[in-house]
Every structure is written in structure tokens, then in C-alpha cells.
PDB file with one MODEL, atoms N, CA, C and O in Angstrom:
MODEL        1
ATOM      1  N   MET A   1    -260.675 -70.880-105.614  1.00  0.00           N
ATOM      2  CA  MET A   1    -260.035 -70.654-106.467  1.00  0.00           C
ATOM      3  C   MET A   1    -258.512 -70.662-106.526  1.00  0.00           C
ATOM      4  O   MET A   1    -257.911 -70.765-107.595  1.00  0.00           O
ATOM      5  N   LYS A   2    -257.861 -70.542-105.254  1.00  0.00           N
ATOM      6  CA  LYS A   2    -256.762 -70.841-104.841  1.00  0.00           C
ATOM      7  C   LYS A   2    -256.195 -71.984-105.117  1.00  0.00           C
ATOM      8  O   LYS A   2    -255.016 -71.936-105.467  1.00  0.00           O
ATOM      9  N   GLY A   3    -256.806 -73.176-105.044  1.00  0.00           N
ATOM     10  CA  GLY A   3    -256.445 -74.338-105.028  1.00  0.00           C
ATOM     11  C   GLY A   3    -256.539 -74.743-106.488  1.00  0.00           C
ATOM     12  O   GLY A   3    -255.772 -75.540-107.028  1.00  0.00           O
ATOM     13  N   LEU A   4    -257.661 -74.051-107.140  1.00  0.00           N
ATOM     14  CA  LEU A   4    -257.147 -74.331-108.888  1.00  0.00           C
ATOM     15  C   LEU A   4    -256.027 -73.955-109.476  1.00  0.00           C
ATOM     16  O   LEU A   4    -255.525 -74.565-110.420  1.00  0.00           O
ATOM     17  N   VAL A   5    -255.454 -72.690-108.841  1.00  0.00           N
ATOM     18  CA  VAL A   5    -254.894 -72.263-109.771  1.00  0.00           C
ATOM     19  C   VAL A   5    -253.135 -72.444-109.621  1.00  0.00           C
ATOM     20  O   VAL A   5    -252.168 -72.308-110.371  1.00  0.00           O
ATOM     21  N   LEU A   6    -253.434 -72.934-107.813  1.00  0.00           N
ATOM     22  CA  LEU A   6    -252.185 -73.369-107.104  1.00  0.00           C
ATOM     23  C   LEU A   6    -251.996 -75.440-108.114  1.00  0.00           C
ATOM     24  O   LEU A   6    -250.965 -76.093-108.277  1.00  0.00           O
ATOM     25  N   PHE A   7    -252.898 -75.663-108.369  1.00  0.00           N
ATOM     26  CA  PHE A   7    -253.158 -77.206-108.858  1.00  0.00           C
ATOM     27  C   PHE A   7    -252.295 -76.707-110.519  1.00  0.00           C
ATOM     28  O   PHE A   7    -251.226 -77.247-110.803  1.00  0.00           O
ATOM     29  N   VAL A   8    -252.768 -75.924-111.225  1.00  0.00           N
ATOM     30  CA  VAL A   8    -252.778 -75.944-112.303  1.00  0.00           C
ATOM     31  C   VAL A   8    -251.332 -75.207-112.507  1.00  0.00           C
ATOM     32  O   VAL A   8    -250.786 -75.301-113.606  1.00  0.00           O
ATOM     33  N   THR A   9    -250.841 -74.626-111.668  1.00  0.00           N
ATOM     34  CA  THR A   9    -249.283 -74.131-111.704  1.00  0.00           C
ATOM     35  C   THR A   9    -248.664 -74.947-111.344  1.00  0.00           C
ATOM     36  O   THR A   9    -247.586 -74.855-111.931  1.00  0.00           O
ATOM     37  N   MET A  10    -248.661 -76.181-110.356  1.00  0.00           N
ATOM     38  CA  MET A  10    -247.913 -77.178-110.096  1.00  0.00           C
ATOM     39  C   MET A  10    -247.814 -77.884-111.409  1.00  0.00           C
ATOM     40  O   MET A  10    -246.688 -78.093-111.862  1.00  0.00           O
ATOM     41  N   ILE A  11    -249.454 -78.488-112.433  1.00  0.00           N
ATOM     42  CA  ILE A  11    -249.035 -79.012-113.205  1.00  0.00           C
ATOM     43  C   ILE A  11    -248.267 -78.622-114.102  1.00  0.00           C
ATOM     44  O   ILE A  11    -247.352 -79.372-114.443  1.00  0.00           O
ATOM     45  N   GLY A  12    -248.432 -77.339-114.729  1.00  0.00           N
ATOM     46  CA  GLY A  12    -247.649 -76.477-115.443  1.00  0.00           C
ATOM     47  C   GLY A  12    -246.167 -76.491-115.043  1.00  0.00           C
ATOM     48  O   GLY A  12    -245.457 -76.720-116.022  1.00  0.00           O
ATOM     49  N   LEU A  13    -245.578 -76.341-114.058  1.00  0.00           N
ATOM     50  CA  LEU A  13    -244.653 -75.699-113.811  1.00  0.00           C
ATOM     51  C   LEU A  13    -243.304 -77.141-113.884  1.00  0.00           C
ATOM     52  O   LEU A  13    -242.192 -77.199-114.409  1.00  0.00           O
ATOM     53  N   LEU A  14    -244.124 -78.122-113.077  1.00  0.00           N
ATOM     54  CA  LEU A  14    -243.377 -79.711-113.085  1.00  0.00           C
ATOM     55  C   LEU A  14    -244.149 -80.662-114.176  1.00  0.00           C
ATOM     56  O   LEU A  14    -243.571 -81.716-114.443  1.00  0.00           O
ATOM     57  N   GLY A  15    -245.280 -80.423-114.771  1.00  0.00           N
ATOM     58  CA  GLY A  15    -245.289 -81.415-115.884  1.00  0.00           C
ATOM     59  C   GLY A  15    -246.086 -82.672-115.121  1.00  0.00           C
ATOM     60  O   GLY A  15    -245.856 -83.236-114.052  1.00  0.00           O
ATOM     61  N   LEU A  16    -247.097 -82.862-116.109  1.00  0.00           N
ATOM     62  CA  LEU A  16    -247.684 -84.594-115.750  1.00  0.00           C
ATOM     63  C   LEU A  16    -246.697 -85.656-115.825  1.00  0.00           C
ATOM     64  O   LEU A  16    -245.941 -85.683-116.796  1.00  0.00           O
ATOM     65  N   PRO A  17    -246.622 -86.468-114.980  1.00  0.00           N
ATOM     66  CA  PRO A  17    -245.465 -87.166-115.058  1.00  0.00           C
ATOM     67  C   PRO A  17    -245.532 -88.175-116.077  1.00  0.00           C
ATOM     68  O   PRO A  17    -246.511 -88.805-116.477  1.00  0.00           O
ATOM     69  N   GLY A  18    -243.999 -88.239-116.527  1.00  0.00           N
ATOM     70  CA  GLY A  18    -243.868 -88.731-118.174  1.00  0.00           C
ATOM     71  C   GLY A  18    -243.621 -87.178-119.123  1.00  0.00           C
ATOM     72  O   GLY A  18    -242.810 -87.005-120.034  1.00  0.00           O
ATOM     73  N   ALA A  19    -244.263 -86.531-118.753  1.00  0.00           N
ATOM     74  CA  ALA A  19    -244.398 -85.654-119.434  1.00  0.00           C
ATOM     75  C   ALA A  19    -242.945 -85.009-120.559  1.00  0.00           C
ATOM     76  O   ALA A  19    -242.991 -84.837-121.778  1.00  0.00           O
ATOM     77  N   ARG A  20    -241.966 -84.809-119.777  1.00  0.00           N
ATOM     78  CA  ARG A  20    -240.565 -84.302-120.340  1.00  0.00           C
ATOM     79  C   ARG A  20    -239.970 -85.468-120.805  1.00  0.00           C
ATOM     80  O   ARG A  20    -239.173 -85.315-121.730  1.00  0.00           O
ATOM     81  N   THR A  21    -240.199 -86.839-120.307  1.00  0.00           N
ATOM     82  CA  THR A  21    -239.832 -88.043-121.288  1.00  0.00           C
ATOM     83  C   THR A  21    -240.590 -87.895-122.673  1.00  0.00           C
ATOM     84  O   THR A  21    -239.877 -87.773-123.670  1.00  0.00           O
ATOM     85  N   ALA A  22    -241.755 -87.894-122.807  1.00  0.00           N
ATOM     86  CA  ALA A  22    -242.255 -87.769-123.915  1.00  0.00           C
ATOM     87  C   ALA A  22    -241.978 -86.803-125.100  1.00  0.00           C
ATOM     88  O   ALA A  22    -242.071 -86.931-126.321  1.00  0.00           O
ATOM     89  N   ARG A  23    -241.621 -85.837-124.319  1.00  0.00           N
ATOM     90  CA  ARG A  23    -241.354 -84.686-125.307  1.00  0.00           C
ATOM     91  C   ARG A  23    -239.826 -85.061-125.783  1.00  0.00           C
ATOM     92  O   ARG A  23    -239.442 -85.213-126.943  1.00  0.00           O
ATOM     93  N   ALA A  24    -239.014 -85.176-124.502  1.00  0.00           N
ATOM     94  CA  ALA A  24    -237.823 -85.589-124.948  1.00  0.00           C
ATOM     95  C   ALA A  24    -237.549 -86.817-126.240  1.00  0.00           C
ATOM     96  O   ALA A  24    -236.766 -86.839-127.189  1.00  0.00           O
ATOM     97  N   GLN A  25    -238.353 -87.559-125.865  1.00  0.00           N
ATOM     98  CA  GLN A  25    -238.326 -88.757-126.794  1.00  0.00           C
ATOM     99  C   GLN A  25    -238.874 -88.105-128.390  1.00  0.00           C
ATOM    100  O   GLN A  25    -238.338 -88.596-129.384  1.00  0.00           O
ATOM    101  N   ALA A  26    -239.590 -87.366-128.524  1.00  0.00           N
ATOM    102  CA  ALA A  26    -240.200 -86.734-129.529  1.00  0.00           C
ATOM    103  C   ALA A  26    -239.574 -85.729-130.133  1.00  0.00           C
ATOM    104  O   ALA A  26    -240.069 -85.313-131.181  1.00  0.00           O
ATOM    105  N   LYS A  27    -238.371 -85.122-129.625  1.00  0.00           N
ATOM    106  CA  LYS A  27    -237.399 -84.017-130.008  1.00  0.00           C
ATOM    107  C   LYS A  27    -236.023 -84.960-130.188  1.00  0.00           C
ATOM    108  O   LYS A  27    -235.144 -84.534-130.937  1.00  0.00           O
ATOM    109  N   ALA A  28    -235.880 -85.943-129.662  1.00  0.00           N
ATOM    110  CA  ALA A  28    -234.705 -86.398-130.061  1.00  0.00           C
ATOM    111  C   ALA A  28    -233.457 -86.701-131.053  1.00  0.00           C
ATOM    112  O   ALA A  28    -232.323 -87.170-130.952  1.00  0.00           O
ATOM    113  N   GLU A  29    -234.563 -86.007-132.388  1.00  0.00           N
ATOM    114  CA  GLU A  29    -233.671 -85.819-133.307  1.00  0.00           C
ATOM    115  C   GLU A  29    -233.209 -84.307-133.428  1.00  0.00           C
ATOM    116  O   GLU A  29    -232.403 -83.956-134.290  1.00  0.00           O
ATOM    117  N   ASP A  30    -233.632 -83.650-132.734  1.00  0.00           N
ATOM    118  CA  ASP A  30    -233.564 -81.928-132.333  1.00  0.00           C
ATOM    119  C   ASP A  30    -232.014 -81.985-132.311  1.00  0.00           C
ATOM    120  O   ASP A  30    -231.514 -82.673-131.421  1.00  0.00           O
ATOM    121  N   PRO A  31    -231.045 -81.232-133.336  1.00  0.00           N
ATOM    122  CA  PRO A  31    -230.136 -80.536-133.093  1.00  0.00           C
ATOM    123  C   PRO A  31    -229.356 -79.766-131.852  1.00  0.00           C
ATOM    124  O   PRO A  31    -228.201 -79.714-131.428  1.00  0.00           O
ATOM    125  N   LEU A  32    -230.624 -79.204-131.514  1.00  0.00           N
ATOM    126  CA  LEU A  32    -230.547 -78.237-130.005  1.00  0.00           C
ATOM    127  C   LEU A  32    -230.720 -79.104-128.944  1.00  0.00           C
ATOM    128  O   LEU A  32    -230.380 -78.787-127.804  1.00  0.00           O
ATOM    129  N   ASP A  33    -231.227 -80.187-129.220  1.00  0.00           N
ATOM    130  CA  ASP A  33    -231.708 -81.104-127.970  1.00  0.00           C
ATOM    131  C   ASP A  33    -230.544 -80.995-126.924  1.00  0.00           C
ATOM    132  O   ASP A  33    -230.964 -80.295-126.003  1.00  0.00           O
ATOM    133  N   GLY A  34    -229.611 -81.286-126.750  1.00  0.00           N
ATOM    134  CA  GLY A  34    -228.577 -80.907-125.734  1.00  0.00           C
ATOM    135  C   GLY A  34    -227.837 -79.700-125.266  1.00  0.00           C
ATOM    136  O   GLY A  34    -227.005 -79.663-124.359  1.00  0.00           O
ATOM    137  N   LEU A  35    -228.242 -78.749-125.988  1.00  0.00           N
ATOM    138  CA  LEU A  35    -228.098 -77.322-125.518  1.00  0.00           C
ATOM    139  C   LEU A  35    -228.904 -77.262-123.797  1.00  0.00           C
ATOM    140  O   LEU A  35    -228.276 -76.849-122.821  1.00  0.00           O
ATOM    141  N   TRP A  36    -229.951 -77.615-123.735  1.00  0.00           N
ATOM    142  CA  TRP A  36    -230.616 -77.389-122.454  1.00  0.00           C
ATOM    143  C   TRP A  36    -229.741 -78.696-121.423  1.00  0.00           C
ATOM    144  O   TRP A  36    -230.104 -78.659-120.247  1.00  0.00           O
ATOM    145  N   GLN A  37    -228.985 -79.471-121.652  1.00  0.00           N
ATOM    146  CA  GLN A  37    -228.423 -80.475-120.956  1.00  0.00           C
ATOM    147  C   GLN A  37    -227.823 -80.080-119.987  1.00  0.00           C
ATOM    148  O   GLN A  37    -226.753 -79.532-120.253  1.00  0.00           O
ATOM    149  N   GLY A  38    -228.206 -80.170-118.506  1.00  0.00           N
ATOM    150  CA  GLY A  38    -227.461 -79.664-117.308  1.00  0.00           C
ATOM    151  C   GLY A  38    -228.403 -78.483-116.548  1.00  0.00           C
ATOM    152  O   GLY A  38    -228.093 -78.090-115.424  1.00  0.00           O
ATOM    153  N   TYR A  39    -229.493 -77.992-117.210  1.00  0.00           N
ATOM    154  CA  TYR A  39    -230.025 -76.918-116.441  1.00  0.00           C
ATOM    155  C   TYR A  39    -231.412 -77.170-115.787  1.00  0.00           C
ATOM    156  O   TYR A  39    -232.214 -76.259-115.581  1.00  0.00           O
ATOM    157  N   ASP A  40    -231.730 -79.020-115.347  1.00  0.00           N
ATOM    158  CA  ASP A  40    -232.643 -79.325-114.742  1.00  0.00           C
ATOM    159  C   ASP A  40    -232.527 -79.011-113.226  1.00  0.00           C
ATOM    160  O   ASP A  40    -233.505 -78.932-112.483  1.00  0.00           O
ATOM    161  N   GLY A  41    -231.154 -78.831-112.813  1.00  0.00           N
ATOM    162  CA  GLY A  41    -231.220 -78.323-111.369  1.00  0.00           C
ATOM    163  C   GLY A  41    -231.758 -76.652-111.264  1.00  0.00           C
ATOM    164  O   GLY A  41    -232.308 -76.145-110.287  1.00  0.00           O
ATOM    165  N   GLU A  42    -231.529 -76.189-112.158  1.00  0.00           N
ATOM    166  CA  GLU A  42    -232.051 -74.774-112.038  1.00  0.00           C
ATOM    167  C   GLU A  42    -233.571 -74.715-112.857  1.00  0.00           C
ATOM    168  O   GLU A  42    -234.088 -73.598-112.884  1.00  0.00           O
ATOM    169  N   TRP A  43    -234.187 -75.641-113.407  1.00  0.00           N
ATOM    170  CA  TRP A  43    -235.546 -75.391-113.767  1.00  0.00           C
ATOM    171  C   TRP A  43    -236.112 -76.032-112.797  1.00  0.00           C
ATOM    172  O   TRP A  43    -237.319 -75.850-112.957  1.00  0.00           O
ATOM    173  N   ARG A  44    -235.898 -76.842-111.648  1.00  0.00           N
ATOM    174  CA  ARG A  44    -236.268 -77.702-110.178  1.00  0.00           C
ATOM    175  C   ARG A  44    -236.277 -76.252-109.238  1.00  0.00           C
ATOM    176  O   ARG A  44    -236.966 -75.841-108.305  1.00  0.00           O
ATOM    177  N   HIS A  45    -235.479 -75.888-109.781  1.00  0.00           N
ATOM    178  CA  HIS A  45    -235.299 -74.726-107.701  1.00  0.00           C
ATOM    179  C   HIS A  45    -236.412 -73.567-108.586  1.00  0.00           C
ATOM    180  O   HIS A  45    -237.533 -73.527-108.081  1.00  0.00           O
ATOM    181  N   VAL A  46    -236.234 -72.773-109.658  1.00  0.00           N
ATOM    182  CA  VAL A  46    -237.415 -72.048-110.178  1.00  0.00           C
ATOM    183  C   VAL A  46    -238.723 -72.361-109.780  1.00  0.00           C
ATOM    184  O   VAL A  46    -239.474 -71.520-109.285  1.00  0.00           O
ATOM    185  N   SER A  47    -239.063 -73.665-109.994  1.00  0.00           N
ATOM    186  CA  SER A  47    -240.247 -74.416-110.385  1.00  0.00           C
ATOM    187  C   SER A  47    -240.467 -74.516-108.656  1.00  0.00           C
ATOM    188  O   SER A  47    -241.582 -74.315-108.172  1.00  0.00           O
ATOM    189  N   GLN A  48    -239.452 -74.799-107.929  1.00  0.00           N
ATOM    190  CA  GLN A  48    -240.141 -74.886-106.322  1.00  0.00           C
ATOM    191  C   GLN A  48    -240.469 -73.276-105.569  1.00  0.00           C
ATOM    192  O   GLN A  48    -241.321 -72.939-104.746  1.00  0.00           O
ATOM    193  N   GLN A  49    -239.512 -72.599-106.183  1.00  0.00           N
ATOM    194  CA  GLN A  49    -240.168 -71.060-105.646  1.00  0.00           C
ATOM    195  C   GLN A  49    -241.182 -70.419-106.026  1.00  0.00           C
ATOM    196  O   GLN A  49    -241.803 -69.618-105.328  1.00  0.00           O
ATOM    197  N   LEU A  50    -241.407 -70.694-107.059  1.00  0.00           N
ATOM    198  CA  LEU A  50    -242.936 -70.550-107.668  1.00  0.00           C
ATOM    199  C   LEU A  50    -244.027 -70.809-107.104  1.00  0.00           C
ATOM    200  O   LEU A  50    -244.894 -70.029-106.710  1.00  0.00           O
ATOM    201  N   ILE A  51    -243.971 -72.264-107.054  1.00  0.00           N
ATOM    202  CA  ILE A  51    -245.011 -73.053-106.268  1.00  0.00           C
ATOM    203  C   ILE A  51    -245.345 -72.346-104.713  1.00  0.00           C
ATOM    204  O   ILE A  51    -246.449 -72.009-104.282  1.00  0.00           O
ATOM    205  N   ALA A  52    -243.625 -72.214-103.844  1.00  0.00           N
ATOM    206  CA  ALA A  52    -243.938 -71.592-102.850  1.00  0.00           C
ATOM    207  C   ALA A  52    -244.583 -70.148-102.858  1.00  0.00           C
ATOM    208  O   ALA A  52    -245.275 -69.687-101.950  1.00  0.00           O
ATOM    209  N   LEU A  53    -244.278 -69.581-103.909  1.00  0.00           N
ATOM    210  CA  LEU A  53    -244.890 -68.120-103.939  1.00  0.00           C
ATOM    211  C   LEU A  53    -246.209 -68.245-104.482  1.00  0.00           C
ATOM    212  O   LEU A  53    -246.805 -67.203-104.209  1.00  0.00           O
ATOM    213  N   ALA A  54    -246.885 -68.964-105.070  1.00  0.00           N
ATOM    214  CA  ALA A  54    -248.301 -69.408-105.126  1.00  0.00           C
ATOM    215  C   ALA A  54    -248.938 -69.864-103.946  1.00  0.00           C
ATOM    216  O   ALA A  54    -250.120 -69.603-103.721  1.00  0.00           O
ATOM    217  N   GLU A  55    -248.137 -70.616-103.079  1.00  0.00           N
ATOM    218  CA  GLU A  55    -248.636 -71.307-101.433  1.00  0.00           C
ATOM    219  C   GLU A  55    -248.883 -70.141-100.837  1.00  0.00           C
ATOM    220  O   GLU A  55    -249.988 -70.002-100.312  1.00  0.00           O
ATOM    221  N   ALA A  56    -247.902 -69.034-100.784  1.00  0.00           N
ATOM    222  CA  ALA A  56    -248.009 -68.152 -99.578  1.00  0.00           C
ATOM    223  C   ALA A  56    -248.658 -67.010-100.515  1.00  0.00           C
ATOM    224  O   ALA A  56    -248.188 -65.914-100.209  1.00  0.00           O
ATOM    225  N   THR A  57    -249.336 -66.957-101.273  1.00  0.00           N
ATOM    226  CA  THR A  57    -249.869 -65.897-101.897  1.00  0.00           C
ATOM    227  C   THR A  57    -251.539 -65.815-101.298  1.00  0.00           C
ATOM    228  O   THR A  57    -252.217 -66.783-101.642  1.00  0.00           O
ATOM    229  N   PRO A  58    -252.186 -64.866-100.529  1.00  0.00           N
ATOM    230  CA  PRO A  58    -253.382 -65.073 -99.781  1.00  0.00           C
ATOM    231  C   PRO A  58    -254.456 -65.013-101.033  1.00  0.00           C
ATOM    232  O   PRO A  58    -254.208 -64.308-102.011  1.00  0.00           O
ATOM    233  N   GLU A  59    -255.648 -65.786-100.943  1.00  0.00           N
ATOM    234  CA  GLU A  59    -256.809 -66.332-101.814  1.00  0.00           C
ATOM    235  C   GLU A  59    -257.125 -64.737-102.549  1.00  0.00           C
ATOM    236  O   GLU A  59    -256.977 -64.564-103.759  1.00  0.00           O
ATOM    237  N   ASP A  60    -257.564 -63.667-101.637  1.00  0.00           N
ATOM    238  CA  ASP A  60    -257.833 -62.768-102.249  1.00  0.00           C
ATOM    239  C   ASP A  60    -257.041 -61.821-102.954  1.00  0.00           C
ATOM    240  O   ASP A  60    -257.446 -60.739-103.379  1.00  0.00           O
ATOM    241  N   LYS A  61    -255.615 -62.393-103.081  1.00  0.00           N
ATOM    242  CA  LYS A  61    -254.759 -61.184-103.541  1.00  0.00           C
ATOM    243  C   LYS A  61    -254.493 -62.106-105.189  1.00  0.00           C
ATOM    244  O   LYS A  61    -253.551 -61.791-105.917  1.00  0.00           O
ATOM    245  N   PHE A  62    -255.268 -62.992-105.486  1.00  0.00           N
ATOM    246  CA  PHE A  62    -254.845 -63.517-106.641  1.00  0.00           C
ATOM    247  C   PHE A  62    -255.670 -63.459-108.162  1.00  0.00           C
ATOM    248  O   PHE A  62    -255.606 -64.175-109.161  1.00  0.00           O
ATOM    249  N   ALA A  63    -256.562 -62.105-107.775  1.00  0.00           N
ATOM    250  CA  ALA A  63    -257.580 -61.296-108.400  1.00  0.00           C
ATOM    251  C   ALA A  63    -256.883 -59.710-109.026  1.00  0.00           C
ATOM    252  O   ALA A  63    -257.135 -58.952-109.962  1.00  0.00           O
ATOM    253  N   TRP A  64    -255.834 -59.766-107.835  1.00  0.00           N
ATOM    254  CA  TRP A  64    -255.534 -58.366-107.876  1.00  0.00           C
ATOM    255  C   TRP A  64    -254.334 -57.754-109.273  1.00  0.00           C
ATOM    256  O   TRP A  64    -253.227 -58.255-109.467  1.00  0.00           O
ATOM    257  N   ARG A  65    -254.745 -56.954-109.833  1.00  0.00           N
ATOM    258  CA  ARG A  65    -254.190 -56.269-111.190  1.00  0.00           C
ATOM    259  C   ARG A  65    -253.208 -55.288-110.508  1.00  0.00           C
ATOM    260  O   ARG A  65    -253.439 -55.113-109.312  1.00  0.00           O
ATOM    261  N   PRO A  66    -252.002 -54.510-111.105  1.00  0.00           N
ATOM    262  CA  PRO A  66    -251.243 -53.594-110.623  1.00  0.00           C
ATOM    263  C   PRO A  66    -252.083 -52.330-111.358  1.00  0.00           C
ATOM    264  O   PRO A  66    -251.964 -51.193-110.902  1.00  0.00           O
ATOM    265  N   ALA A  67    -252.781 -52.551-112.308  1.00  0.00           N
ATOM    266  CA  ALA A  67    -253.322 -51.630-113.502  1.00  0.00           C
ATOM    267  C   ALA A  67    -254.601 -51.970-114.503  1.00  0.00           C
ATOM    268  O   ALA A  67    -254.629 -53.148-114.859  1.00  0.00           O
ATOM    269  N   PRO A  68    -255.269 -51.439-114.825  1.00  0.00           N
ATOM    270  CA  PRO A  68    -256.188 -51.324-115.803  1.00  0.00           C
ATOM    271  C   PRO A  68    -255.621 -52.673-116.881  1.00  0.00           C
ATOM    272  O   PRO A  68    -254.429 -52.387-116.999  1.00  0.00           O
ATOM    273  N   GLY A  69    -255.771 -53.509-117.418  1.00  0.00           N
ATOM    274  CA  GLY A  69    -255.469 -54.334-118.588  1.00  0.00           C
ATOM    275  C   GLY A  69    -254.271 -55.060-118.433  1.00  0.00           C
ATOM    276  O   GLY A  69    -253.880 -55.833-119.308  1.00  0.00           O
ATOM    277  N   VAL A  70    -253.636 -54.857-117.335  1.00  0.00           N
ATOM    278  CA  VAL A  70    -252.411 -55.668-117.029  1.00  0.00           C
ATOM    279  C   VAL A  70    -253.021 -57.211-116.427  1.00  0.00           C
ATOM    280  O   VAL A  70    -254.128 -57.392-115.919  1.00  0.00           O
ATOM    281  N   ARG A  71    -251.990 -58.188-116.645  1.00  0.00           N
ATOM    282  CA  ARG A  71    -252.759 -59.712-115.998  1.00  0.00           C
ATOM    283  C   ARG A  71    -252.758 -58.988-114.043  1.00  0.00           C
ATOM    284  O   ARG A  71    -252.426 -58.026-113.351  1.00  0.00           O
ATOM    285  N   SER A  72    -253.496 -60.540-114.008  1.00  0.00           N
ATOM    286  CA  SER A  72    -253.946 -60.470-112.779  1.00  0.00           C
ATOM    287  C   SER A  72    -252.749 -61.625-112.428  1.00  0.00           C
ATOM    288  O   SER A  72    -252.077 -62.320-113.191  1.00  0.00           O
ATOM    289  N   THR A  73    -252.768 -61.540-111.087  1.00  0.00           N
ATOM    290  CA  THR A  73    -251.697 -62.357-110.193  1.00  0.00           C
ATOM    291  C   THR A  73    -251.893 -63.729-110.681  1.00  0.00           C
ATOM    292  O   THR A  73    -250.937 -64.438-110.997  1.00  0.00           O
ATOM    293  N   SER A  74    -253.384 -64.197-110.761  1.00  0.00           N
ATOM    294  CA  SER A  74    -253.646 -65.508-111.124  1.00  0.00           C
ATOM    295  C   SER A  74    -253.275 -65.980-112.734  1.00  0.00           C
ATOM    296  O   SER A  74    -252.843 -67.114-112.941  1.00  0.00           O
ATOM    297  N   GLU A  75    -253.469 -65.065-113.784  1.00  0.00           N
ATOM    298  CA  GLU A  75    -253.280 -64.692-114.937  1.00  0.00           C
ATOM    299  C   GLU A  75    -251.755 -64.933-115.058  1.00  0.00           C
ATOM    300  O   GLU A  75    -251.513 -65.580-116.077  1.00  0.00           O
ATOM    301  N   VAL A  76    -250.595 -64.604-114.307  1.00  0.00           N
ATOM    302  CA  VAL A  76    -249.471 -64.726-114.449  1.00  0.00           C
ATOM    303  C   VAL A  76    -249.137 -66.081-114.296  1.00  0.00           C
ATOM    304  O   VAL A  76    -248.366 -66.748-114.986  1.00  0.00           O
ATOM    305  N   TYR A  77    -249.800 -66.419-113.317  1.00  0.00           N
ATOM    306  CA  TYR A  77    -249.360 -67.937-112.601  1.00  0.00           C
ATOM    307  C   TYR A  77    -249.586 -68.932-114.013  1.00  0.00           C
ATOM    308  O   TYR A  77    -248.874 -69.868-114.379  1.00  0.00           O
ATOM    309  N   MET A  78    -250.788 -68.404-114.638  1.00  0.00           N
ATOM    310  CA  MET A  78    -251.616 -69.527-115.819  1.00  0.00           C
ATOM    311  C   MET A  78    -250.738 -69.251-116.988  1.00  0.00           C
ATOM    312  O   MET A  78    -250.497 -70.213-117.718  1.00  0.00           O
ATOM    313  N   HIS A  79    -250.164 -67.967-117.321  1.00  0.00           N
ATOM    314  CA  HIS A  79    -249.330 -67.640-118.287  1.00  0.00           C
ATOM    315  C   HIS A  79    -248.068 -68.433-118.387  1.00  0.00           C
ATOM    316  O   HIS A  79    -247.714 -69.076-119.375  1.00  0.00           O
ATOM    317  N   ILE A  80    -247.428 -68.315-117.253  1.00  0.00           N
ATOM    318  CA  ILE A  80    -246.208 -69.249-116.703  1.00  0.00           C
ATOM    319  C   ILE A  80    -246.664 -70.828-117.329  1.00  0.00           C
ATOM    320  O   ILE A  80    -246.266 -71.386-118.352  1.00  0.00           O
ATOM    321  N   ALA A  81    -247.382 -71.168-116.575  1.00  0.00           N
ATOM    322  CA  ALA A  81    -247.780 -72.643-116.592  1.00  0.00           C
ATOM    323  C   ALA A  81    -247.826 -72.773-118.391  1.00  0.00           C
ATOM    324  O   ALA A  81    -247.028 -73.377-119.108  1.00  0.00           O
ATOM    325  N   MET A  82    -248.927 -72.062-118.755  1.00  0.00           N
ATOM    326  CA  MET A  82    -248.844 -72.527-120.237  1.00  0.00           C
ATOM    327  C   MET A  82    -247.912 -72.015-121.252  1.00  0.00           C
ATOM    328  O   MET A  82    -248.090 -72.345-122.424  1.00  0.00           O
ATOM    329  N   ALA A  83    -246.830 -71.161-120.891  1.00  0.00           N
ATOM    330  CA  ALA A  83    -245.946 -70.701-121.738  1.00  0.00           C
ATOM    331  C   ALA A  83    -244.816 -72.044-121.354  1.00  0.00           C
ATOM    332  O   ALA A  83    -244.180 -72.348-122.363  1.00  0.00           O
ATOM    333  N   ASN A  84    -244.634 -72.461-120.750  1.00  0.00           N
ATOM    334  CA  ASN A  84    -243.761 -73.554-120.651  1.00  0.00           C
ATOM    335  C   ASN A  84    -244.155 -74.842-121.044  1.00  0.00           C
ATOM    336  O   ASN A  84    -243.350 -75.704-121.397  1.00  0.00           O
ATOM    337  N   PHE A  85    -245.366 -74.998-120.995  1.00  0.00           N
ATOM    338  CA  PHE A  85    -245.478 -76.584-121.399  1.00  0.00           C
ATOM    339  C   PHE A  85    -246.633 -76.932-122.439  1.00  0.00           C
ATOM    340  O   PHE A  85    -247.173 -78.024-122.614  1.00  0.00           O
ATOM    341  N   THR A  86    -246.921 -75.473-123.219  1.00  0.00           N
ATOM    342  CA  THR A  86    -247.966 -75.639-124.401  1.00  0.00           C
ATOM    343  C   THR A  86    -246.827 -75.402-125.633  1.00  0.00           C
ATOM    344  O   THR A  86    -247.318 -75.299-126.757  1.00  0.00           O
ATOM    345  N   CYS A  87    -245.398 -75.310-125.532  1.00  0.00           N
ATOM    346  CA  CYS A  87    -244.500 -75.362-126.698  1.00  0.00           C
ATOM    347  C   CYS A  87    -245.355 -76.072-127.939  1.00  0.00           C
ATOM    348  O   CYS A  87    -244.827 -76.237-129.038  1.00  0.00           O
TER     349      CYS A  87
ENDMDL
END
């Protein structure tokens, strides 16, 4: 379970090779395209922190929920991955 979540998290955070390039080419005519220019360093830093956190999380904690009806730890990682790369 932990391996699968970690794999999906890494794919979601870092993207498949060329995914950013394809998105950038698709949005080349977007007037707000330059708005995010310069944020790659921050993006990379946060991505590395989240991957390190996922790797440090014990496998039995991926199913933990702080309260009923609240996302589990693994669901939070999946949410981050999906929210960042399924826009």
C-alpha cells in the first residue's frame, strides 16, 4: 500500500517526463502563462518535502483519519497529486 501511494504521489507531484512541457505548449497562448515564471524552485522544494514526508510515514499510518468523514493520510496525498496534475 505504501509503495503504491508513494509512487502515485511522486507521479502526481513531479509529473511524468515531459508533462510540464506538453502543458506549457498547450497553454502557450495563455496571457497568464508568465505569471508562474520563476516558481519552479519553490515547486521543486515543496515536492521534495512532500515526497520525504510520504517516505517517512509508517505504512500503518496511511489509513489513519483524524476524525470520521475526514480524509485519511493516503487520501490527502492522492488529493494533492490529483489537484496538481488534473487541472
